[in-house]
Structure formats: structure tokens, C-alpha cells
PASEBA-1860 file (N, C-alpha, C; in nm, 3 decimals):
! residues 172
1> XXXXXXXX> -8.873/0.832/5.658/-8.765/0.805/5.754/-8.655/0.735/5.680 ~ -8.531/0.774/5.708/-8.414/0.712/5.646/-8.399/0.575/5.693 ~ -8.351/0.486/5.606/-8.331/0.343/5.633/-8.207/0.335/5.724 ~ -8.212/0.260/5.834/-8.103/0.244/5.924/-7.999/0.146/5.860 ~ -7.875/0.178/5.879/-7.767/0.094/5.816/-7.715/0.003/5.923 ~ -7.718/-0.132/5.895/-7.665/-0.229/5.981/-7.516/-0.250/5.933 ~ -7.425/-0.204/6.016/-7.288/-0.215/5.976/-7.236/-0.352/5.948 ~ -7.282/-0.449/6.027/-7.244/-0.587/6.007/-7.287/-0.637/5.872
9> XXXXXXXX> -7.412/-0.611/5.841/-7.463/-0.661/5.713/-7.393/-0.588/5.596 ~ -7.366/-0.459/5.619/-7.294/-0.388/5.515/-7.154/-0.443/5.488 ~ -7.075/-0.474/5.599/-6.949/-0.527/5.578/-6.956/-0.665/5.519 ~ -7.054/-0.747/5.559/-7.066/-0.881/5.504/-7.095/-0.875/5.358 ~ -7.176/-0.773/5.306/-7.203/-0.760/5.167/-7.074/-0.725/5.092 ~ -6.993/-0.632/5.148/-6.866/-0.595/5.085/-6.776/-0.723/5.076 ~ -6.763/-0.799/5.188/-6.682/-0.914/5.189/-6.731/-1.021/5.091 ~ -6.856/-1.037/5.076/-6.908/-1.137/4.980/-6.873/-1.096/4.841
17> XXXXXXXX> -6.885/-0.963/4.807/-6.848/-0.922/4.674/-6.703/-0.935/4.651 ~ -6.620/-0.915/4.755/-6.476/-0.929/4.740/-6.445/-1.076/4.710 ~ -6.505/-1.167/4.782/-6.483/-1.309/4.763/-6.530/-1.356/4.628 ~ -6.638/-1.299/4.581/-6.686/-1.332/4.439/-6.581/-1.287/4.343 ~ -6.525/-1.171/4.358/-6.423/-1.123/4.268/-6.301/-1.211/4.265 ~ -6.259/-1.262/4.390/-6.147/-1.354/4.404/-6.172/-1.480/4.329 ~ -6.298/-1.534/4.340/-6.332/-1.659/4.281/-6.371/-1.646/4.137 ~ -6.353/-1.530/4.071/-6.387/-1.508/3.933/-6.532/-1.482/3.907
25> XXXXXXXX> -6.606/-1.444/4.018/-6.746/-1.411/4.001/-6.764/-1.284/3.925 ~ -6.891/-1.256/3.904/-6.926/-1.139/3.826/-6.936/-1.011/3.919 ~ -6.835/-0.934/3.919/-6.838/-0.811/4.000/-6.795/-0.699/3.905 ~ -6.863/-0.586/3.914/-6.830/-0.473/3.826/-6.682/-0.424/3.854 ~ -6.606/-0.418/3.750/-6.462/-0.386/3.768/-6.442/-0.239/3.804 ~ -6.550/-0.157/3.790/-6.531/-0.015/3.821/-6.554/0.007/3.972 ~ -6.592/-0.092/4.043/-6.612/-0.078/4.195/-6.481/-0.080/4.265 ~ -6.464/0.010/4.357/-6.345/0.020/4.439/-6.394/0.033/4.583
33> XXXXXXXX> -6.311/-0.001/4.680/-6.330/0.016/4.815/-6.276/0.154/4.855 ~ -6.370/0.243/4.900/-6.327/0.374/4.946/-6.297/0.377/5.087 ~ -6.171/0.438/5.116/-6.127/0.438/5.262/-6.077/0.587/5.286 ~ -6.090/0.620/5.416/-6.035/0.745/5.461/-5.895/0.718/5.526 ~ -5.792/0.779/5.467/-5.656/0.748/5.525/-5.601/0.891/5.563 ~ -5.597/0.915/5.683/-5.558/1.053/5.735/-5.659/1.151/5.678 ~ -5.613/1.255/5.614/-5.702/1.357/5.553/-5.743/1.326/5.412 ~ -5.694/1.213/5.356/-5.715/1.186/5.213/-5.809/1.066/5.192
41> XXXXXXXX> -5.884/1.069/5.087/-5.964/0.955/5.042/-5.895/0.872/4.941 ~ -5.898/0.744/4.963/-5.833/0.649/4.873/-5.930/0.543/4.821 ~ -5.898/0.495/4.701/-5.973/0.383/4.638/-5.875/0.265/4.627 ~ -5.932/0.146/4.664/-5.846/0.028/4.660/-5.936/-0.079/4.580 ~ -5.866/-0.147/4.489/-5.930/-0.252/4.418/-5.982/-0.366/4.513 ~ -6.097/-0.416/4.493/-6.153/-0.519/4.582/-6.066/-0.643/4.580 ~ -6.001/-0.672/4.470/-5.915/-0.791/4.470/-5.789/-0.779/4.549 ~ -5.750/-0.652/4.590/-5.635/-0.632/4.669/-5.657/-0.642/4.821
49> XXXXXXXX> -5.778/-0.649/4.859/-5.821/-0.653/4.998/-5.864/-0.793/5.034 ~ -5.807/-0.847/5.139/-5.848/-0.981/5.183/-5.965/-0.975/5.284 ~ -5.965/-0.871/5.365/-6.068/-0.863/5.469/-6.060/-0.723/5.534 ~ -6.172/-0.675/5.579/-6.185/-0.551/5.651/-6.242/-0.579/5.785 ~ -6.178/-0.539/5.892/-6.225/-0.569/6.028/-6.200/-0.464/6.133 ~ -6.271/-0.460/6.238/-6.242/-0.355/6.347/-6.098/-0.384/6.392 ~ -6.032/-0.281/6.438/-5.896/-0.286/6.476/-5.876/-0.373/6.603 ~ -5.804/-0.483/6.593/-5.780/-0.564/6.703/-5.666/-0.504/6.786
57> XXXXXXXX> -5.622/-0.575/6.893/-5.515/-0.521/6.969/-5.382/-0.528/6.887 ~ -5.305/-0.426/6.894/-5.180/-0.416/6.811/-5.069/-0.411/6.912 ~ -4.969/-0.499/6.900/-4.855/-0.511/6.990/-4.738/-0.438/6.929 ~ -4.693/-0.327/6.992/-4.580/-0.245/6.928/-4.455/-0.335/6.919 ~ -4.373/-0.298/6.822/-4.246/-0.361/6.803/-4.139/-0.255/6.816 ~ -4.041/-0.275/6.904/-3.939/-0.171/6.925/-3.840/-0.157/6.795 ~ -3.785/-0.045/6.794/-3.684/-0.012/6.682/-3.738/-0.024/6.543 ~ -3.862/0.024/6.529/-3.924/0.024/6.399/-3.963/0.169/6.363
65> XXXXXXXX> -3.992/0.192/6.237/-4.033/0.318/6.185/-4.161/0.367/6.259 ~ -4.178/0.500/6.265/-4.299/0.555/6.342/-4.433/0.513/6.278 ~ -4.432/0.486/6.150/-4.561/0.445/6.084/-4.593/0.300/6.099 ~ -4.493/0.219/6.147/-4.517/0.076/6.169/-4.576/0.063/6.307 ~ -4.704/0.021/6.314/-4.776/0.015/6.440/-4.738/-0.108/6.522 ~ -4.706/-0.212/6.461/-4.669/-0.334/6.533/-4.734/-0.456/6.471 ~ -4.756/-0.558/6.552/-4.809/-0.690/6.509/-4.945/-0.713/6.572 ~ -5.029/-0.782/6.495/-5.161/-0.809/6.546/-5.201/-0.949/6.511
73> XXXXXXXX> -5.264/-1.023/6.597/-5.309/-1.160/6.570/-5.456/-1.157/6.519 ~ -5.475/-1.210/6.395/-5.612/-1.222/6.346/-5.644/-1.378/6.325 ~ -5.726/-1.425/6.409/-5.757/-1.569/6.406/-5.631/-1.658/6.401 ~ -5.534/-1.618/6.486/-5.410/-1.700/6.504/-5.306/-1.670/6.399 ~ -5.325/-1.582/6.309/-5.221/-1.543/6.213/-5.167/-1.405/6.245 ~ -5.039/-1.388/6.244/-4.975/-1.262/6.275/-4.974/-1.171/6.151 ~ -5.011/-1.044/6.168/-5.015/-0.948/6.059/-4.928/-0.829/6.107 ~ -4.850/-0.779/6.014/-4.768/-0.660/6.029/-4.863/-0.541/6.007
81> XXXXXXXX> -4.884/-0.449/6.097/-4.991/-0.342/6.089/-4.908/-0.212/6.060 ~ -4.944/-0.145/5.956/-4.883/-0.018/5.927/-4.997/0.092/5.927 ~ -4.955/0.207/5.973/-5.039/0.328/5.969/-5.017/0.381/5.824 ~ -5.111/0.354/5.737/-5.101/0.396/5.597/-5.088/0.546/5.581 ~ -5.159/0.622/5.663/-5.158/0.769/5.654/-5.016/0.822/5.691 ~ -4.962/0.775/5.806/-4.829/0.817/5.847/-4.725/0.774/5.746 ~ -4.741/0.659/5.688/-4.643/0.613/5.584/-4.642/0.704/5.466 ~ -4.765/0.751/5.431/-4.782/0.837/5.312/-4.734/0.982/5.339
89> XXXXXXXX> -4.700/1.005/5.466/-4.655/1.145/5.505/-4.768/1.231/5.567 ~ -4.878/1.174/5.596/-4.984/1.242/5.661/-4.985/1.232/5.814 ~ -5.093/1.277/5.866/-5.111/1.261/6.019/-5.129/1.110/6.051 ~ -5.099/1.077/6.169/-5.119/0.944/6.217/-5.271/0.909/6.222 ~ -5.302/0.780/6.198/-5.442/0.740/6.206/-5.494/0.761/6.342 ~ -5.622/0.800/6.351/-5.685/0.827/6.478/-5.770/0.703/6.509 ~ -5.722/0.611/6.588/-5.786/0.487/6.617/-5.915/0.516/6.698 ~ -6.031/0.470/6.649/-6.155/0.495/6.722/-6.262/0.383/6.675
97> XXXXXXXX> -6.387/0.411/6.698/-6.486/0.322/6.662/-6.504/0.303/6.511 ~ -6.470/0.406/6.436/-6.483/0.402/6.291/-6.360/0.338/6.224 ~ -6.249/0.330/6.298/-6.116/0.277/6.240/-6.134/0.129/6.193 ~ -6.060/0.098/6.094/-6.067/-0.039/6.050/-5.920/-0.088/6.010 ~ -5.908/-0.218/5.999/-5.783/-0.277/5.956/-5.816/-0.345/5.828 ~ -5.741/-0.311/5.727/-5.759/-0.379/5.592/-5.643/-0.475/5.582 ~ -5.678/-0.598/5.560/-5.581/-0.702/5.541/-5.554/-0.715/5.395 ~ -5.425/-0.720/5.357/-5.393/-0.737/5.217/-5.435/-0.875/5.176
105> XXXXXXXX> -5.474/-0.881/5.046/-5.529/-1.006/4.988/-5.428/-1.118/4.998 ~ -5.472/-1.241/5.014/-5.385/-1.354/5.028/-5.298/-1.380/4.904 ~ -5.338/-1.329/4.786/-5.266/-1.349/4.668/-5.126/-1.281/4.672 ~ -5.109/-1.190/4.765/-4.981/-1.126/4.777/-4.876/-1.213/4.857 ~ -4.926/-1.306/4.931/-4.837/-1.400/4.999/-4.763/-1.320/5.120 ~ -4.822/-1.214/5.174/-4.763/-1.142/5.287/-4.875/-1.109/5.382 ~ -4.850/-1.126/5.510/-4.951/-1.097/5.612/-4.932/-0.949/5.649 ~ -4.986/-0.857/5.570/-4.968/-0.713/5.591/-5.110/-0.655/5.609
113> XXXXXXXX> -5.118/-0.560/5.697/-5.248/-0.495/5.730/-5.222/-0.344/5.735 ~ -5.326/-0.265/5.693/-5.325/-0.119/5.698/-5.424/-0.067/5.792 ~ -5.386/0.014/5.884/-5.486/0.088/5.969/-5.537/0.211/5.891 ~ -5.667/0.219/5.892/-5.735/0.331/5.824/-5.830/0.403/5.924 ~ -5.854/0.531/5.896/-5.944/0.608/5.980/-6.089/0.560/5.971 ~ -6.132/0.531/5.854/-6.269/0.486/5.830/-6.291/0.426/5.697 ~ -6.393/0.352/5.680/-6.437/0.288/5.559/-6.555/0.369/5.500 ~ -6.536/0.408/5.365/-6.644/0.474/5.302/-6.731/0.381/5.216
121> XXXXXXXX> -6.690/0.255/5.207/-6.775/0.161/5.130/-6.741/0.157/4.987 ~ -6.819/0.094/4.906/-6.791/0.076/4.760/-6.815/0.213/4.687 ~ -6.724/0.240/4.597/-6.737/0.359/4.513/-6.721/0.307/4.369 ~ -6.801/0.370/4.278/-6.799/0.332/4.139/-6.724/0.441/4.064 ~ -6.608/0.403/4.003/-6.524/0.515/3.943/-6.585/0.553/3.805 ~ -6.672/0.482/3.750/-6.739/0.518/3.626/-6.820/0.645/3.639 ~ -6.861/0.680/3.768/-6.940/0.794/3.794/-6.852/0.914/3.836 ~ -6.717/0.892/3.828/-6.625/0.997/3.872/-6.548/1.051/3.748
129> XXXXXXXX> -6.482/1.161/3.766/-6.401/1.223/3.661/-6.255/1.194/3.693 ~ -6.184/1.128/3.591/-6.047/1.102/3.607/-5.964/1.226/3.607 ~ -5.867/1.242/3.691/-5.782/1.363/3.698/-5.640/1.312/3.689 ~ -5.551/1.405/3.662/-5.404/1.371/3.646/-5.350/1.340/3.785 ~ -5.265/1.235/3.781/-5.190/1.198/3.907/-5.075/1.298/3.910 ~ -5.050/1.359/4.027/-4.940/1.453/4.040/-4.809/1.388/4.001 ~ -4.720/1.469/3.943/-4.585/1.412/3.897/-4.507/1.356/4.016 ~ -4.516/1.420/4.129/-4.445/1.376/4.251/-4.513/1.266/4.325
137> XXXXXXXX> -4.622/1.206/4.277/-4.695/1.106/4.344/-4.611/0.980/4.351 ~ -4.625/0.905/4.457/-4.550/0.777/4.465/-4.598/0.679/4.363 ~ -4.518/0.581/4.333/-4.547/0.478/4.229/-4.676/0.399/4.254 ~ -4.713/0.394/4.382/-4.835/0.312/4.415/-4.963/0.397/4.407 ~ -4.953/0.519/4.374/-5.077/0.596/4.340/-5.092/0.593/4.191 ~ -5.189/0.507/4.146/-5.203/0.476/4.001/-5.316/0.553/3.936 ~ -5.391/0.631/4.019/-5.500/0.706/3.960/-5.552/0.814/4.053 ~ -5.633/0.903/4.003/-5.694/1.005/4.081/-5.827/1.042/4.014
145> XXXXXXXX> -5.929/1.058/4.098/-6.059/1.085/4.046/-6.128/1.194/4.131 ~ -6.225/1.262/4.069/-6.314/1.353/4.145/-6.448/1.301/4.136 ~ -6.519/1.300/4.252/-6.656/1.262/4.256/-6.742/1.374/4.220 ~ -6.878/1.352/4.223/-6.973/1.458/4.184/-6.976/1.574/4.291 ~ -6.913/1.557/4.407/-6.906/1.663/4.505/-6.775/1.734/4.502 ~ -6.689/1.697/4.410/-6.558/1.765/4.394/-6.447/1.698/4.482 ~ -6.478/1.594/4.551/-6.384/1.528/4.643/-6.283/1.451/4.558 ~ -6.154/1.460/4.587/-6.050/1.386/4.518/-6.033/1.250/4.590
153> XXXXXXXX> -6.028/1.149/4.497/-6.004/1.015/4.548/-5.881/0.965/4.475 ~ -5.779/0.924/4.550/-5.653/0.872/4.499/-5.669/0.717/4.488 ~ -5.615/0.658/4.386/-5.626/0.515/4.372/-5.493/0.450/4.415 ~ -5.503/0.348/4.499/-5.384/0.284/4.557/-5.360/0.146/4.490 ~ -5.241/0.119/4.441/-5.196/-0.011/4.394/-5.127/-0.085/4.508 ~ -5.202/-0.176/4.573/-5.142/-0.245/4.688/-5.022/-0.324/4.653 ~ -5.022/-0.389/4.539/-4.916/-0.475/4.501/-4.782/-0.390/4.487 ~ -4.787/-0.272/4.425/-4.666/-0.185/4.415/-4.625/-0.135/4.551
161> XXXXXXXX> -4.719/-0.104/4.640/-4.687/-0.059/4.772/-4.614/-0.167/4.846 ~ -4.671/-0.293/4.846/-4.612/-0.401/4.924/-4.469/-0.440/4.866 ~ -4.452/-0.418/4.736/-4.319/-0.450/4.677/-4.213/-0.333/4.686 ~ -4.254/-0.224/4.744/-4.157/-0.111/4.755/-4.065/-0.135/4.871 ~ -3.947/-0.101/4.851/-3.837/-0.112/4.958/-3.871/-0.029/5.081 ~ -3.918/0.092/5.058/-3.950/0.180/5.164/-4.049/0.127/5.255 ~ -4.154/0.055/5.203/-4.258/0.000/5.282/-4.211/-0.127/5.357 ~ -4.130/-0.207/5.298/-4.089/-0.332/5.348/-3.974/-0.315/5.460
169> XXXX> -3.909/-0.207/5.456/-3.803/-0.178/5.560/-3.861/-0.113/5.678 ~ -3.911/-0.179/5.771/-3.975/-0.129/5.885/-3.876/-0.092/6.001 ~ -3.759/-0.163/5.994/-3.663/-0.140/6.106/-3.592/-0.013/6.089 ~ -3.557/0.049/6.203/-3.480/0.176/6.205/-3.336/0.153/6.178
END
């Protein structure tokens, strides 16, 4: 019989590994957080993610870009929430029970959050084959990999994304 997965324990394990990385602990540098963003799979460095949580209430902000979902309060702190898929030119995120909010790491000094379709958990890029990043790829796509099933995983550089003018200009 297959072992049942306790989602809360799984997320707590990921968070503890992310905190260990932030504190200089021993975490394998080939581990990335795998997420589903629209129709694409993305990898994000554990050090770039502050927290992963179920999607809280999001308050829309008028006169903003369609990919900017609004503002959300997380333990009393306001976060600007973006639909990462829509920003990247894909379909809008489908908010549901699998959807998550990824908070950008505190080291960036910005309260930014990304809505994603679902969390795939930790992925080890050492077991994947590096592929070429397309020439027309945005600057924040710093890598591409294929896993053993042939699935393409794009690697996201959160710092470059957060520092891009297009991402920071949410007003219409």
C-alpha cells in the first residue's frame, strides 16, 4: 500500500530546509522548488522563496495590469500578489485547493508574492539534463532542464524578475 502524504508535514519539511539554507545550513545546492505556473513547470532556488502557503484572500487593486491580482495580508504584512503565469504570457492561474502563494525571500526587501497553480515539491537538477534556454527567453529565465520523463523545467531567477521594470510597473 502506498504511503499517504501529509501535506502539512511535507510543507513544513520544505520550509525547514529553506530556513536552513537561509541560515547557512547544509542543504544540497542542486535542490530547487518545483512549481506549476500555468502550463509550464518552473524551478526556483530555495533561497529565493520566503514561504509557501495556501492562497489567502486577495484584495483587487483598480487600474493595475491584468496579471497583478492585488494585495493580501499575511500575518499583518501586506504583499503585492502577481499571477506569475499571466505575467509570463500564459493563461491565468486557476485558483483552487492546489494553488499556493510563494512569498519572495526577505533578502529581497520587497513584499512580493506569486500565485502558482500547484507545488511540485523539491526537485534535484543533478538528475536532469540541462537544455538550452531559448534566445527569446526573458532575462529571469536562467536555465532549462529536462527530467527523466522528458518534462521541461524552466529555472526562474527571482532577483532578476523583481528588479525588472516590467514587473515592478503594475499600474496601467
